C-alpha positions in Angstrom: 0.0 0.0 0.0 1.6 3.3 -1.0 2.3 6.0 1.6 0.3 9.2 1.3 2.2 12.0 -0.4 0.4 15.3 -0.6 3.4 16.9 -2.3 5.7 19.5 -0.9 4.4 20.6 2.6 5.1 24.2 1.7 2.7 24.0 -1.2 -0.3 23.0 0.8 -2.5 24.5 3.5 -3.7 22.3 6.4 -7.3 22.7 7.4 -7.7 24.9 10.6 -10.4 23.9 13.1 -13.8 24.2 11.4 -15.6 27.5 12.0 -18.1 27.5 9.1 -18.6 24.2 7.3 -19.8 25.9 4.1 -16.7 28.0 3.6 -13.9 26.5 1.5 -10.8 28.5 0.8 -8.0 26.9 -1.2 -4.6 28.1 -2.1 -3.7 29.0 -5.7 -1.6 27.1 -8.2 -3.3 23.8 -7.6 -2.0 23.5 -4.1 -4.4 21.5 -1.9 -6.4 22.4 1.2 -5.6 19.4 3.4 -8.2 18.1 5.8 -6.8 15.7 8.4 -9.7 15.7 10.9 -13.0 14.1 10.1 -14.9 16.9 11.9 -13.3 19.5 9.5 -14.7 18.0 6.3 -17.1 20.7 4.9 -20.8 19.9 5.4 -21.6 19.9 1.7 -18.8 17.4 1.0 -19.9 15.2 3.8 -23.4 15.0 2.3 -21.9 13.9 -1.1 -19.7 11.3 0.7 -22.7 9.8 2.4 -24.7 9.8 -0.8 -22.1 7.6 -2.6 -21.7 5.3 0.5 -18.0 6.2 0.9 -17.1 4.9 4.4 -14.9 7.6 5.9 -13.5 7.3 9.4 -11.4 9.6 11.5 -8.3 7.3 11.5 -8.6 7.0 7.7 -8.7 10.7 7.2 -5.7 11.1 9.5 -3.7 8.7 7.4 -5.0 9.6 4.0 -6.2 13.3 4.2 -9.1 14.8 2.2 -7.6 17.0 -0.5 -9.6 20.0 -1.8 -8.0 21.9 -4.7 -8.5 23.8 -7.9 -6.6 21.7 -10.6 -5.9 24.8 -12.7 -6.8 28.5 -12.7 -10.4 28.9 -13.9 -11.4 25.3 -13.1 -14.0 24.2 -10.6 -12.8 23.0 -7.2 -12.6 19.3 -6.6 -12.1 17.0 -3.7 -10.4 13.6 -3.3 -11.7 11.6 -0.3 -10.4 8.3 1.1 -13.0 5.5 1.5 -12.5 2.5 3.8 -12.5 -0.8 2.0 -10.5 -4.0 2.0 -7.8 -1.9 0.5 -8.0 1.9 0.7 -9.9 3.6 -2.1 -10.9 7.1 -3.0 -13.8 9.0 -4.5 -13.4 12.3 -6.3 -16.0 15.1 -6.3 -16.4 18.2 -8.5 -18.0 21.4 -7.1 -19.5 22.0 -10.5 -22.4 24.2 -9.4 -21.1 26.2 -6.4 -18.7 25.7 -3.6 -21.6 26.1 -1.2 -23.6 23.2 -2.8 -23.1 19.5 -2.7 -20.4 18.4 -5.2 -21.0 15.8 -7.9 -19.1 12.4 -8.0 -16.5 12.2 -10.7 -15.7 9.3 -13.1 -12.3 8.4 -14.6 -11.2 6.2 -17.5 -9.6 2.9 -16.4 -8.2 -0.2 -18.1 -10.8 -2.9 -18.5 -9.9 -6.4 -17.4 -11.2 -7.8 -20.7 -9.1 -5.3 -22.7 -9.6 -1.8 -23.8 -10.8 1.0 -21.5 -13.8 1.6 -19.3 -14.8 4.2 -16.7 -15.0 4.1 -12.9 -15.9 6.4 -10.1 -13.5 4.4 -7.9 -10.1 4.1 -9.8 -8.1 3.5 -6.6 -6.5 5.4 -3.8 -5.9 8.9 -5.3 -3.1 11.4 -4.8 -2.7 14.9 -6.3 0.6 16.4 -7.5 0.2 20.2 -7.9 3.5 20.8 -9.7 2.8 18.4 -12.5 -1.1 18.8 -12.3 -1.5 15.0 -12.2 -3.8 12.7 -10.3 -2.5 9.2 -9.6 -4.9 6.3 -8.6 -3.4 3.2 -7.1 -5.4 -0.1 -7.0 -4.0 -2.8 -4.8 -5.1 -6.1 -3.4 -5.2 -7.8 0.0 -4.2 -11.2 -1.6 -0.7 -12.4 -2.3 0.5 -12.8 -4.9 -1.5 -10.2 -6.8 -1.2 -7.3 -9.2 -1.2 -3.6 -8.5 -2.4 -1.1 -11.1 -1.6 2.6 -11.2 -3.5 5.1 -13.4 -2.0 8.6 -14.0 -4.3 11.4 -15.2 -3.1 14.8 -16.4 -5.2 17.9 -16.0 -6.1 19.2 -19.4 -8.7 21.4 -21.1 -11.7 19.7 -22.7 -11.2 16.1 -21.3 -13.6 14.2 -19.1 -13.9 16.0 -15.8 -10.9 18.1 -16.9 -8.6 15.0 -16.8 -7.2 12.7 -19.4 -5.7 9.2 -18.8 -2.0 9.5 -19.7 -0.4 6.3 -18.3 -1.3 2.9 -16.9 1.3 0.9 -15.0 1.3 -2.4 -13.2 3.5 -4.6 -11.0 3.3 -7.9 -9.2 2.7 -7.6 -5.5 4.8 -10.0 -3.5 4.3 -10.3 0.2 7.7 -11.6 1.3 10.0 -10.1 -1.4 10.8 -6.5 -2.3 8.2 -5.0 -4.6 8.9 -5.2 -8.3 9.3 -2.1 -10.4 6.3 -0.5 -12.1 6.0 -1.5 -15.7 4.2 0.6 -18.3 1.1 -1.2 -19.6 -0.1 1.8 -21.7 1.0 5.3 -22.3 -0.9 8.0 -24.2 0.8 8.9 -27.5 0.9 12.5 -28.6 -2.1 12.8 -30.9 -1.8 14.7 -34.1 -5.4 15.6 -34.9 -4.6 18.6 -37.1 -6.1 18.5 -40.6 
């Protein structure tokens, strides 16, 4: 299971004690507003979390904080929330109407087990890297041996939810040996769609 990495601590703001649950102020430049206490999750986000049956606990939020950020200037705020499961998972939400209103669940492209691509609202445990404007979703297993999959999404302009799948990696999970290196399963080519 990967350690949580919210990026450079100087590029983030940790949530102060909650005063008004409707107010969400995030730093600029894609830097996340980090919520490490369950009671500090904004009310409208808690409502969305409950609606999608994401089981959030105080210890889980302490280990894998809730991240609220604007992926790029002019884009809507979004949140990445950890959900308790056999292996940790995340759900992402988009404040597409207003910051004061309940956000909408987000969907991301993922590799399909039968081949090709599909879509999922639960691509794995997600982290955000502000400098590169990428989301990474790790999907593991509680069985050994098993395979781990990592999807990387880059923030773009007209793509689904503002993100496009740019890379899929995998590696074999071994319980007694050192982990193997990530191997690229698929990487987005540079499209040339000009006439």
